[in-house]
Rosetta silent file (secondary structure, phi, psi, omega in degrees, C-alpha in Angstrom):
SEQUENCE: MASYFSWGIMWTILGSTVIWLFMGITYTSTFRRDAVRKGEQPVIVNVIYD
SCORE:     score description
SCORE:     0.000 S_00000001
   1 L     0.000  -44.894 -176.348    0.002    0.021    0.021 S_00000001
   2 H   -62.136  -36.210 -179.919    2.880    2.380    0.788 S_00000001
   3 H   -75.744  -29.852  177.965    4.376    1.891   -2.711 S_00000001
   4 H   -66.288  -46.179 -177.978    0.927    2.379   -4.368 S_00000001
   5 H   -89.569   -3.054  179.355    0.304    5.775   -2.680 S_00000001
   6 L    58.278   43.167  170.095    4.000    6.718   -2.777 S_00000001
   7 L  -127.109  168.676 -173.082    4.344    7.551    0.890 S_00000001
   8 L   -68.116  156.685 -179.560    6.686    5.924    3.374 S_00000001
   9 H   -64.726  -26.233 -175.634    6.176    2.574    4.974 S_00000001
  10 H   -71.491  -38.300 -178.336    6.311    4.243    8.427 S_00000001
  11 H   -66.771  -33.994  179.203    3.286    6.330    7.616 S_00000001
  12 H   -67.266  -43.902 -178.826    1.406    3.133    6.466 S_00000001
  13 H   -68.386  -44.331 -179.481    2.261    1.300    9.699 S_00000001
  14 H   -59.507  -47.159 -179.170    1.345    4.447   11.810 S_00000001
  15 H   -63.801  -43.310  176.297   -1.998    4.875   10.016 S_00000001
  16 H   -61.457  -44.649  178.540   -2.839    1.215   10.334 S_00000001
  17 H   -62.177  -38.049  175.787   -2.030    1.202   14.012 S_00000001
  18 H   -69.323  -34.518 -179.315   -4.282    4.182   14.608 S_00000001
  19 H   -70.860  -49.844 -178.428   -7.163    2.653   12.618 S_00000001
  20 H   -66.699  -35.010  175.701   -6.886   -0.711   14.553 S_00000001
  21 H   -59.021  -51.153 -177.489   -6.664    1.133   17.950 S_00000001
  22 H   -56.941  -42.701 -174.825   -9.769    3.106   17.069 S_00000001
  23 H   -72.456  -35.360  178.589  -11.714   -0.085   15.968 S_00000001
  24 H   -64.224  -47.841 -179.982  -10.447   -1.898   19.138 S_00000001
  25 H   -67.988  -39.205  177.369  -11.595    0.916   21.495 S_00000001
  26 H   -60.725  -45.080  179.876  -14.882    1.205   19.670 S_00000001
  27 H   -62.633  -51.074 -174.864  -15.518   -2.582   19.968 S_00000001
  28 H   -65.723  -37.258  177.173  -14.597   -2.787   23.672 S_00000001
  29 H   -67.194  -39.699  177.629  -16.814    0.301   24.627 S_00000001
  30 H   -65.277  -43.653 -175.281  -19.762   -1.223   22.691 S_00000001
  31 H   -71.550  -36.687  175.656  -19.225   -4.564   24.305 S_00000001
  32 H   -63.909  -47.722 -178.829  -18.963   -3.080   27.820 S_00000001
  33 H   -56.055  -48.182 -178.052  -22.068   -0.944   27.193 S_00000001
  34 H   -65.698  -42.704  177.975  -24.146   -3.934   26.085 S_00000001
  35 H   -64.591  -39.621  179.005  -23.021   -6.141   28.962 S_00000001
  36 H   -67.567  -38.399  176.937  -23.748   -3.479   31.546 S_00000001
  37 H   -59.491  -39.390  178.743  -27.163   -2.938   29.914 S_00000001
  38 L   -83.533   -1.027 -176.590  -27.945   -6.571   30.290 S_00000001
  39 L    70.426   27.158  177.265  -26.712   -6.586   33.936 S_00000001
  40 L  -109.864  160.684  175.468  -23.949   -8.954   33.222 S_00000001
  41 L   -71.806  132.968 -174.290  -20.235   -8.838   33.961 S_00000001
  42 L   -75.198   80.055  175.119  -18.325   -7.782   30.815 S_00000001
  43 L  -128.835  153.957  178.236  -16.426  -11.074   30.159 S_00000001
  44 L   -95.553  118.685  178.147  -16.297  -13.210   27.048 S_00000001
  45 L  -127.213  169.600  178.326  -17.665  -16.734   27.724 S_00000001
  46 L    55.032   48.578  176.346  -18.819  -19.685   25.706 S_00000001
  47 L   -78.401  131.865 -177.004  -16.323  -19.246   22.885 S_00000001
  48 L  -108.488  124.280  174.027  -16.867  -21.933   20.184 S_00000001
  49 L  -106.432  138.898 -179.549  -13.868  -22.962   18.028 S_00000001
  50 L   -86.428    0.000    0.000  -14.479  -24.785   14.783 S_00000001
């Protein structure tokens, strides 16, 4: 992607890190909000692996 848009690899890594951090924070805040709304403790249980 860095070679396609002709900017440095460091900017690509930095931008990707910021985007992933934003998505992670958004997901965890939504998860906590929904868990608190249901009156449950915000933990992940019953994970099913294929």
